[in-house]
NUPAMI-177625 format. One record per residue: residue number from 1; residue in one letter; x, y, z of N, C-alpha, C in turn. Coordinates in Angstrom, 3 decimals, decimal comma, padded with zeros to 6 digits, always signed. Example, Ala and Ser with C-alpha at 12.3 -4.5 7.8 and 13.67 -1.06 7.14 Angstrom:
! residues 2
  num  residuo     neast    nnorth       nup    caeast   canorth      caup     ceast    cnorth       cup
    1        A  +013,190  -005,690  +007,800  +012,300  -004,500  +007,800  +013,200  -003,300  +007,800
    2        S  +012,850  -002,250  +007,080  +013,670  -001,060  +007,140  +012,900  +000,030  +007,870
END
This chain:
! residues 207
  num  residuo     neast    nnorth       nup    caeast   canorth      caup     ceast    cnorth       cup
    1        M  +000,795  -001,194  -000,100  +000,198  +000,052  +000,002  +000,915  +001,198  +000,134
    2        R  +001,743  +001,384  +001,188  +002,582  +002,123  +000,932  +003,386  +002,379  -000,086
    3        F  +003,502  +001,595  -001,089  +004,495  +001,391  -002,561  +003,541  +002,062  -003,418
    4        Q  +002,537  +001,647  -003,238  +001,501  +002,439  -004,417  +001,215  +004,048  -003,910
    5        V  +001,242  +004,382  -002,738  +001,207  +005,848  -002,496  +002,396  +006,449  -003,055
    6        G  +003,566  +005,678  -002,941  +004,801  +006,430  -003,191  +004,588  +006,886  -004,699
    7        I  +004,512  +005,594  -005,532  +004,294  +005,602  -006,944  +003,312  +006,692  -007,360
    8        Q  +002,367  +006,798  -006,867  +001,340  +008,019  -007,036  +001,847  +009,204  -006,611
    9        I  +002,420  +009,538  -005,732  +003,018  +010,941  -005,228  +004,090  +011,042  -006,233
   10        T  +005,356  +010,082  -006,807  +006,191  +010,379  -007,668  +005,793  +010,841  -009,077
   11        L  +004,778  +010,059  -009,042  +004,147  +010,461  -010,564  +003,552  +011,795  -010,650
   12        L  +002,737  +012,062  -009,458  +002,066  +013,329  -009,578  +003,082  +014,731  -009,525
   13        V  +004,484  +014,133  -008,808  +005,486  +015,040  -009,236  +006,245  +015,122  -010,472
   14        V  +006,041  +014,132  -011,028  +006,623  +014,250  -012,082  +005,837  +015,265  -013,326
   15        A  +004,333  +014,703  -013,280  +003,217  +015,572  -014,032  +003,725  +017,157  -013,766
   16        I  +003,951  +017,219  -012,067  +004,266  +018,853  -012,053  +005,199  +019,361  -013,071
   17        I  +006,412  +018,233  -012,980  +007,429  +018,732  -013,486  +007,287  +018,997  -014,837
   18        I  +006,338  +018,015  -015,595  +006,724  +018,231  -017,018  +005,382  +019,718  -017,445
   19        A  +004,641  +019,634  -016,607  +004,010  +020,636  -016,402  +004,336  +022,200  -016,496
   20        F  +005,380  +022,475  -015,963  +005,831  +023,576  -015,681  +007,321  +023,711  -016,588
   21        S  +007,739  +022,646  -017,090  +008,768  +022,562  -017,789  +008,777  +022,112  -019,283
   22        V  +007,277  +021,963  -019,721  +007,098  +021,647  -021,073  +005,804  +022,085  -021,677
   23        V  +004,668  +021,617  -021,078  +003,031  +022,469  -021,258  +003,458  +024,190  -021,072
   24        K  +003,468  +024,199  -019,742  +003,536  +026,101  -019,960  +004,286  +026,894  -020,499
   25        P  +005,458  +026,107  -020,879  +006,395  +027,297  -022,158  +005,747  +027,001  -023,608
   26        K  +005,077  +025,616  -023,726  +004,293  +025,580  -025,071  +003,286  +026,115  -025,107
   27        I  +002,607  +026,340  -024,007  +001,723  +027,327  -023,906  +001,369  +028,745  -024,230
   28        D  +002,712  +029,590  -023,727  +003,143  +030,615  -023,809  +003,763  +030,691  -025,259
   29        S  +004,385  +029,760  -025,926  +004,795  +030,298  -027,284  +003,609  +030,332  -028,397
   30        I  +002,897  +029,364  -027,845  +001,472  +029,655  -028,539  +000,831  +030,764  -028,669
   31        R  +000,573  +031,371  -027,133  -000,022  +032,728  -027,299  +000,630  +033,844  -027,892
   32        I  +002,489  +034,126  -027,988  +002,592  +034,424  -028,396  +002,845  +034,342  -030,042
   33        D  +002,696  +033,435  -030,782  +002,234  +032,802  -032,154  +001,216  +033,886  -032,741
   34        Q  +000,072  +033,407  -031,163  -001,082  +034,064  -031,539  -000,961  +035,247  -031,851
   35        S  -000,110  +036,367  -030,727  -000,348  +037,734  -030,926  +000,518  +038,133  -032,241
   36        E  +001,104  +037,142  -032,410  +002,247  +037,982  -033,561  +001,032  +037,814  -034,855
   37        V  +000,487  +036,479  -035,123  -000,389  +036,847  -036,159  -001,394  +037,635  -035,839
   38        A  -002,201  +038,222  -034,930  -003,223  +039,022  -035,028  -002,312  +040,544  -035,655
   39        A  -001,212  +040,590  -034,934  -000,237  +042,114  -035,210  -000,087  +041,824  -036,742
   40        Y  +000,168  +040,736  -037,071  +000,548  +040,703  -038,898  -000,810  +040,950  -040,084
   41        Q  -001,886  +040,476  -039,329  -003,293  +040,663  -039,834  -003,796  +042,345  -039,583
   42        T  -003,750  +042,426  -038,729  -003,696  +043,677  -038,182  -002,888  +044,817  -039,576
   43        A  -001,599  +044,594  -039,455  -000,482  +045,061  -040,401  -000,961  +044,831  -042,265
   44        L  -001,522  +043,841  -042,174  -002,227  +043,729  -043,744  -003,475  +044,543  -044,047
   45        D  -003,931  +044,238  -042,501  -005,363  +045,321  -043,042  -004,731  +046,422  -043,247
   46        N  -003,944  +047,500  -042,581  -003,678  +048,943  -042,285  -002,845  +049,097  -044,122
   47        I  -001,942  +048,100  -044,671  -001,696  +047,995  -045,812  -002,256  +048,562  -047,134
   48        S  -003,420  +047,289  -047,017  -004,829  +047,387  -047,910  -005,376  +049,013  -047,809
   49        R  -005,646  +049,517  -046,572  -006,394  +050,813  -046,405  -005,255  +051,837  -046,672
   50        Y  -003,763  +051,904  -046,690  -003,160  +053,134  -047,162  -002,650  +052,603  -048,458
   51        N  -002,915  +051,815  -048,894  -002,760  +051,690  -050,334  -003,812  +051,627  -051,468
   52        Q  -005,194  +051,979  -050,712  -006,231  +052,619  -051,257  -006,218  +054,048  -051,099
   53        Q  -005,904  +054,678  -050,026  -005,607  +056,246  -049,932  -004,607  +056,822  -050,526
   54        L  -003,745  +055,940  -050,993  -002,630  +056,447  -051,849  -002,953  +056,630  -053,276
   55        Q  -004,027  +055,516  -053,666  -004,359  +055,648  -055,053  -005,007  +056,787  -055,372
   56        T  -005,997  +057,068  -054,172  -006,725  +058,330  -054,276  -006,045  +058,986  -054,697
   57        L  -005,045  +059,630  -053,916  -004,098  +060,421  -054,156  -003,907  +060,854  -055,300
   58        V  -003,006  +059,605  -055,589  -002,066  +059,773  -057,014  -003,711  +059,821  -057,893
   59        N  -004,429  +059,621  -057,695  -005,961  +060,025  -058,829  -006,081  +061,251  -058,809
   60        Q  -005,983  +061,426  -058,188  -006,178  +063,244  -057,797  -005,209  +064,209  -058,373
   61        T  -003,865  +063,502  -057,780  -002,765  +064,097  -058,880  -002,681  +064,051  -060,468
   62        N  -003,084  +063,014  -061,006  -003,359  +062,752  -062,238  -004,532  +063,686  -062,886
   63        A  -005,606  +063,963  -061,921  -006,421  +064,564  -062,754  -006,214  +065,948  -062,612
   64        L  -004,990  +066,429  -062,076  -004,598  +067,875  -062,124  -004,058  +068,651  -063,363
   65        S  -004,235  +069,526  -064,171  -003,563  +069,689  -064,815  -001,945  +070,795  -065,144
   66        G  -001,783  +070,451  -066,066  -000,332  +070,985  -065,543  +000,063  +072,367  -065,100
   67        Y  -000,921  +073,631  -065,745  -000,952  +074,500  -065,144  -001,495  +074,933  -063,385
   68        D  -002,268  +073,555  -063,117  -002,493  +073,596  -061,564  -001,650  +073,185  -060,758
   69        R  -000,563  +072,102  -061,775  +000,673  +071,712  -061,214  +001,184  +072,426  -060,835
   70        S  +001,686  +073,265  -061,414  +002,876  +074,577  -061,754  +002,555  +075,366  -060,745
   71        V  +000,882  +075,418  -060,528  +000,396  +076,703  -058,987  +000,721  +076,190  -057,818
   72        L  +000,507  +074,368  -058,155  +000,997  +074,075  -056,475  +002,251  +074,121  -055,946
   73        E  +003,030  +074,158  -057,099  +004,435  +073,245  -057,000  +005,014  +075,248  -056,581
   74        R  +004,452  +076,093  -056,848  +004,375  +077,512  -056,582  +003,889  +077,834  -055,061
   75        Y  +002,949  +077,414  -055,007  +002,158  +077,408  -053,396  +002,783  +076,657  -052,609
   76        L  +003,365  +075,519  -052,928  +004,135  +074,830  -051,870  +005,317  +073,998  -052,594
   77        P  +006,261  +074,428  -052,376  +007,372  +073,938  -053,538  +008,197  +072,673  -052,785
   78        K  +009,034  +072,035  -053,332  +009,634  +071,263  -052,715  +011,211  +071,776  -051,588
   79        E  +011,711  +072,386  -052,180  +012,522  +073,517  -051,365  +012,456  +075,207  -051,224
   80        I  +013,029  +075,432  -049,981  +013,051  +076,748  -049,973  +014,138  +077,666  -050,951
   81        D  +014,099  +077,865  -051,522  +015,066  +078,953  -052,602  +015,074  +080,266  -051,420
   82        A  +016,394  +080,540  -050,791  +016,201  +081,715  -049,643  +016,416  +083,075  -050,433
   83        T  +017,085  +082,693  -051,653  +017,275  +084,227  -051,946  +015,775  +084,437  -053,064
   84        L  +015,361  +083,736  -053,492  +014,089  +083,950  -054,430  +013,397  +084,838  -053,393
   85        V  +012,771  +084,078  -052,075  +012,057  +084,285  -051,286  +012,443  +086,032  -050,617
   86        A  +013,521  +085,951  -050,411  +014,498  +087,419  -049,982  +014,134  +088,801  -051,227
   87        N  +014,139  +087,690  -052,230  +013,932  +088,906  -053,520  +012,529  +089,392  -053,290
   88        D  +011,502  +088,069  -053,379  +010,054  +088,596  -053,243  +009,664  +089,520  -052,223
   89        I  +010,216  +089,299  -051,077  +010,094  +090,483  -049,934  +010,655  +091,539  -050,531
   90        S  +011,616  +091,721  -050,802  +012,110  +093,169  -050,916  +011,331  +093,772  -051,953
   91        N  +010,752  +092,715  -053,203  +009,926  +093,198  -054,050  +008,713  +094,015  -053,696
   92        I  +007,985  +093,417  -052,329  +006,593  +093,967  -051,945  +007,130  +094,974  -051,104
   93        V  +008,147  +095,061  -050,735  +008,770  +096,396  -049,737  +008,217  +097,498  -050,697
   94        S  +009,519  +097,157  -051,711  +009,572  +098,166  -052,775  +008,179  +098,520  -053,100
   95        R  +007,326  +097,730  -053,577  +005,760  +097,900  -054,110  +005,101  +098,776  -053,246
   96        N  +005,163  +098,724  -051,889  +004,512  +099,704  -051,213  +005,527  +100,759  -050,679
   97        R  +006,622  +101,241  -051,246  +007,619  +102,174  -050,875  +007,980  +102,468  -049,586
   98        L  +007,838  +101,403  -049,143  +009,003  +101,601  -047,567  +010,495  +101,257  -048,049
   99        L  +011,257  +101,886  -046,597  +012,470  +101,542  -046,677  +012,905  +100,386  -046,256
  100        L  +013,721  +099,665  -047,027  +014,320  +098,050  -046,089  +015,494  +098,223  -045,882
  101        L  +015,715  +098,294  -044,607  +016,776  +097,774  -043,873  +017,252  +096,902  -044,003
  102        D  +016,971  +095,729  -043,498  +017,611  +094,419  -043,998  +016,605  +093,056  -044,081
  103        I  +017,158  +091,953  -044,333  +016,508  +090,784  -044,395  +017,375  +089,625  -044,236
  104        I  +017,186  +088,949  -043,142  +017,716  +087,896  -043,053  +017,456  +086,335  -042,577
  105        P  +017,867  +085,789  -043,425  +017,066  +084,628  -043,470  +017,868  +083,429  -042,518
  106        S  +017,234  +082,877  -041,988  +017,775  +081,411  -041,375  +018,411  +080,144  -041,672
  107        E  +018,880  +079,680  -041,044  +019,715  +078,696  -041,266  +019,121  +077,307  -041,367
  108        V  +018,851  +076,932  -040,206  +018,143  +075,599  -039,869  +017,273  +075,933  -038,693
  109        L  +015,763  +075,025  -039,042  +014,858  +075,490  -037,465  +014,413  +073,879  -037,609
  110        P  +013,936  +073,687  -036,273  +013,094  +072,261  -036,017  +011,656  +072,599  -036,616
  111        V  +011,381  +071,522  -036,867  +010,062  +070,934  -037,561  +009,305  +069,945  -036,583
  112        T  +008,310  +070,385  -035,665  +007,616  +069,751  -035,050  +006,070  +069,202  -036,055
  113        V  +006,179  +067,828  -035,889  +005,104  +067,024  -036,267  +003,630  +066,612  -035,205
  114        Y  +002,985  +066,805  -035,503  +001,623  +066,553  -034,692  +000,301  +065,305  -035,222
  115        S  +000,281  +064,690  -034,293  -000,955  +063,906  -034,776  -002,216  +064,817  -034,427
  116        A  -002,929  +063,762  -035,031  -004,612  +064,212  -035,491  -005,134  +064,745  -033,787
  117        D  -004,641  +064,179  -032,979  -005,513  +064,185  -031,470  -004,107  +065,385  -030,672
  118        G  -003,414  +066,096  -031,653  -002,984  +067,207  -030,948  -001,522  +066,484  -030,053
  119        Q  -001,363  +065,914  -030,470  -000,083  +065,423  -029,247  +001,037  +065,315  -030,464
  120        V  +002,444  +065,495  -029,957  +003,636  +065,678  -030,446  +004,218  +064,322  -030,804
  121        E  +004,500  +064,308  -032,759  +005,097  +062,429  -032,287  +006,535  +062,544  -032,510
  122        E  +006,715  +063,718  -033,856  +008,189  +063,900  -033,764  +008,791  +065,077  -033,902
  123        S  +010,148  +065,294  -033,637  +010,752  +066,606  -034,286  +012,309  +066,620  -034,505
  124        A  +012,280  +067,355  -035,520  +013,536  +067,241  -036,249  +014,210  +068,580  -037,150
  125        A  +015,171  +068,415  -036,831  +015,934  +069,852  -037,512  +016,276  +069,308  -039,153
  126        Y  +015,770  +070,579  -040,199  +015,849  +070,247  -041,395  +016,986  +071,447  -042,042
  127        D  +017,916  +071,275  -042,793  +018,284  +072,310  -043,341  +017,187  +073,048  -044,739
  128        P  +017,058  +074,194  -044,149  +015,733  +074,984  -045,582  +016,129  +074,896  -046,965
  129        N  +017,015  +074,935  -047,105  +017,900  +074,838  -048,396  +017,664  +073,639  -049,257
  130        T  +017,956  +072,515  -048,776  +017,726  +071,326  -049,318  +016,921  +070,215  -048,947
  131        G  +016,329  +070,704  -047,838  +015,065  +070,103  -047,375  +015,789  +068,093  -046,601
  132        A  +016,963  +068,655  -046,266  +017,638  +067,216  -045,771  +017,765  +067,390  -044,231
  133        L  +017,546  +066,280  -043,568  +017,530  +066,432  -042,302  +018,834  +066,699  -042,053
  134        V  +018,944  +067,354  -040,697  +020,355  +067,456  -040,023  +020,493  +066,511  -039,033
  135        D  +019,995  +065,778  -038,424  +019,911  +064,589  -037,347  +019,336  +063,473  -037,818
  136        Q  +020,132  +062,811  -038,660  +018,969  +061,721  -039,080  +018,294  +060,909  -037,996
  137        E  +019,419  +060,663  -037,019  +019,059  +059,616  -035,624  +017,889  +060,072  -035,025
  138        L  +017,389  +061,393  -035,336  +016,189  +062,025  -034,624  +014,995  +061,236  -035,080
  139        L  +015,001  +061,489  -036,233  +013,854  +060,837  -037,199  +014,077  +060,133  -038,046
  140        G  +014,848  +059,186  -038,526  +015,526  +058,273  -039,305  +015,339  +058,567  -040,732
  141        S  +014,756  +057,758  -041,666  +014,302  +058,357  -043,124  +013,260  +058,731  -043,300
  142        Q  +012,323  +059,298  -042,345  +010,877  +059,996  -041,921  +010,929  +060,998  -043,734
  143        S  +010,407  +061,533  -044,105  +009,998  +062,751  -045,006  +008,577  +063,024  -045,087
  144        G  +008,501  +064,017  -046,027  +007,182  +064,311  -045,862  +006,253  +065,140  -045,081
  145        V  +007,328  +066,137  -044,119  +006,877  +066,892  -043,364  +007,256  +068,201  -043,464
  146        L  +006,882  +069,299  -043,129  +007,103  +070,453  -043,911  +007,750  +071,013  -043,074
  147        V  +008,823  +071,666  -044,067  +010,543  +072,589  -043,741  +009,922  +073,883  -043,784
  148        V  +010,598  +074,680  -042,833  +010,116  +075,763  -042,704  +011,404  +076,815  -042,423
  149        Q  +011,365  +078,059  -043,395  +012,598  +078,802  -043,218  +012,036  +080,131  -042,612
  150        Q  +012,722  +080,981  -041,359  +012,103  +081,918  -041,314  +012,753  +083,572  -041,629
  151        F  +012,474  +084,380  -041,911  +013,184  +085,861  -042,416  +012,652  +086,618  -041,791
  152        E  +014,038  +087,546  -041,248  +013,908  +088,639  -040,360  +014,186  +089,680  -041,166
  153        V  +012,972  +090,379  -041,312  +012,828  +091,799  -041,876  +012,596  +093,127  -041,298
  154        E  +013,398  +094,006  -041,519  +013,214  +095,723  -040,827  +013,131  +096,599  -041,975
  155        V  +011,949  +097,027  -042,000  +011,735  +098,133  -043,085  +011,247  +099,588  -042,275
  156        V  +011,193  +100,756  -042,618  +011,049  +102,077  -042,584  +009,571  +102,675  -043,333
  157        G  +008,685  +103,150  -042,556  +007,408  +103,542  -043,300  +006,467  +104,230  -042,741
  158        T  +005,301  +104,383  -043,183  +004,308  +105,370  -042,378  +003,268  +103,833  -042,153
  159        Y  +002,302  +104,247  -041,076  +001,252  +102,746  -040,671  +000,698  +102,255  -042,418
  160        E  +000,382  +103,258  -043,035  -000,812  +102,751  -044,260  +000,060  +102,103  -045,191
  161        Q  +001,557  +102,424  -045,278  +002,270  +101,783  -046,239  +002,593  +100,419  -045,778
  162        M  +002,693  +100,165  -044,415  +002,686  +098,888  -043,761  +001,533  +098,167  -043,754
  163        K  +000,567  +098,693  -043,283  -001,170  +098,258  -043,830  -000,961  +096,994  -045,635
  164        A  -000,600  +098,292  -046,166  -000,644  +097,829  -047,694  +000,563  +096,468  -047,908
  165        M  +001,678  +096,853  -046,940  +002,340  +095,073  -047,711  +002,212  +094,683  -047,030
  166        L  +001,327  +094,253  -045,597  +000,887  +092,975  -044,963  -000,180  +092,520  -045,820
  167        G  -000,950  +093,433  -046,698  -002,030  +092,492  -047,631  -001,485  +092,079  -048,378
  168        D  -000,564  +092,494  -049,413  +000,393  +092,102  -050,489  +000,919  +090,766  -049,331
  169        L  +001,695  +090,851  -048,546  +001,873  +089,309  -048,224  +001,162  +087,911  -048,108
  170        E  -000,210  +088,727  -047,429  -001,169  +087,937  -047,479  -001,814  +086,630  -048,813
  171        R  -001,344  +087,857  -050,079  -001,942  +087,699  -051,396  -000,999  +087,200  -052,158
  172        N  +000,698  +086,801  -051,389  +001,804  +086,479  -052,385  +001,271  +084,656  -052,446
  173        A  +001,875  +084,529  -053,763  +001,581  +082,974  -054,446  +001,775  +081,998  -053,874
  174        Y  +002,712  +082,302  -052,577  +002,920  +081,054  -051,457  +002,989  +081,852  -050,073
  175        P  +002,815  +080,739  -049,326  +002,784  +081,481  -047,721  +003,481  +081,897  -047,325
  176        L  +003,853  +083,538  -046,686  +004,210  +084,116  -046,118  +003,775  +084,314  -044,665
  177        K  +004,134  +083,556  -043,849  +003,674  +083,923  -042,720  +004,313  +084,479  -041,263
  178        L  +003,604  +085,780  -041,320  +003,962  +086,671  -040,149  +003,890  +085,957  -038,796
  179        V  +005,012  +086,087  -038,127  +004,663  +085,497  -036,837  +005,581  +086,182  -035,770
  180        E  +005,765  +087,067  -036,214  +005,874  +088,100  -035,164  +005,941  +089,802  -035,605
  181        F  +005,506  +090,322  -035,082  +005,815  +092,124  -035,767  +005,832  +093,202  -034,430
  182        K  +007,010  +093,475  -034,449  +007,196  +095,169  -033,708  +007,134  +096,080  -034,067
  183        F  +007,032  +097,430  -033,692  +007,203  +098,870  -034,089  +007,971  +099,892  -033,421
  184        E  +008,456  +101,082  -033,926  +008,759  +101,998  -032,883  +008,654  +103,103  -033,781
  185        L  +008,717  +104,096  -032,773  +008,908  +105,542  -033,941  +010,067  +106,182  -033,964
  186        E  +010,288  +106,484  -035,260  +011,090  +107,145  -036,056  +011,735  +108,059  -035,667
  187        E  +013,109  +108,552  -034,571  +013,005  +110,122  -033,857  +013,432  +110,949  -035,315
  188        I  +013,556  +111,215  -036,103  +013,582  +112,063  -036,956  +012,128  +111,980  -037,776
  189        D  +011,254  +111,835  -037,998  +010,124  +111,974  -038,400  +009,383  +111,177  -037,698
  190        S  +008,214  +112,082  -037,462  +007,158  +110,974  -036,267  +006,068  +110,309  -037,262
  191        S  +006,306  +110,693  -038,226  +005,185  +110,018  -039,367  +005,098  +108,626  -039,351
  192        L  +007,061  +108,462  -039,268  +007,547  +107,117  -039,681  +007,284  +106,071  -038,545
  193        L  +007,705  +105,062  -038,875  +007,826  +103,858  -038,354  +008,625  +103,051  -038,549
  194        Q  +009,486  +102,112  -037,409  +010,506  +101,194  -037,927  +009,981  +100,120  -037,767
  195        Y  +009,860  +098,831  -038,490  +009,184  +097,933  -038,352  +009,964  +096,727  -038,432
  196        S  +009,848  +095,447  -037,425  +010,943  +094,755  -037,597  +009,289  +093,185  -037,584
  197        L  +009,828  +092,536  -038,722  +008,870  +091,224  -038,781  +009,502  +089,844  -039,239
  198        L  +008,787  +089,041  -038,551  +009,505  +088,138  -038,266  +008,683  +086,933  -039,421
  199        L  +008,931  +086,606  -040,931  +008,239  +085,767  -041,606  +008,635  +084,192  -041,805
  200        E  +007,735  +083,888  -041,896  +007,987  +082,166  -042,598  +007,659  +081,665  -043,517
  201        A  +008,532  +080,953  -044,203  +008,169  +080,051  -045,562  +008,281  +079,081  -045,612
  202        Y  +007,663  +078,390  -046,282  +007,607  +076,937  -045,744  +007,604  +075,878  -047,675
  203        A  +007,909  +074,538  -047,048  +008,213  +073,868  -048,192  +007,797  +072,108  -048,005
  204        L  +008,061  +071,414  -049,263  +007,328  +070,263  -048,653  +008,333  +069,322  -049,285
  205        P  +009,580  +068,513  -049,199  +010,425  +068,218  -049,473  +009,545  +066,790  -050,324
  206        A  +010,281  +066,029  -051,446  +009,920  +064,920  -052,324  +010,368  +064,360  -051,407
  207        S  +009,610  +062,942  -051,450  +009,948  +061,589  -050,296  +010,672  +060,889  -050,892
END
């Protein structure tokens, strides 16, 4: 009798050892495989959805005329030509009869990408002249985010002249966003004001 009880206890111990050393790892492995299969299926579903969205965008692009494409390229170019932008700003200043004191373009500015819910996703620095990432490790190979370059502009003129100039900036062929605006009275002529503007130009580098 004691011998049978000893055998039963031994078999029970062996069964427990087998359960923990063989069966449980196998179950854990199956769960991991199931999780990976589910993630793979989700990725496949997303690929199909993204491909449909991409095809929709391609169809919209192909539907544009050559003129419309050139207008779009002008509105949001693939790169920022700092010399061209500075020249356009200078022409706007001259057209409104203000005195241009200085235009200073920035070299590199950080670009922050926001998700649909307003959360910050990534932040990277770009060379505004080439659209290339300054810190590749920061964002990897991600492309398609906006490149921004700022221009510090100093001018002298009357209030009416500045108001007309701001109107021309808003009507420019491509966005020139006014992000900072300061002014002070000129000591020589109280009818004149010295204005300091900080403008931003944008580009969307090709993928």
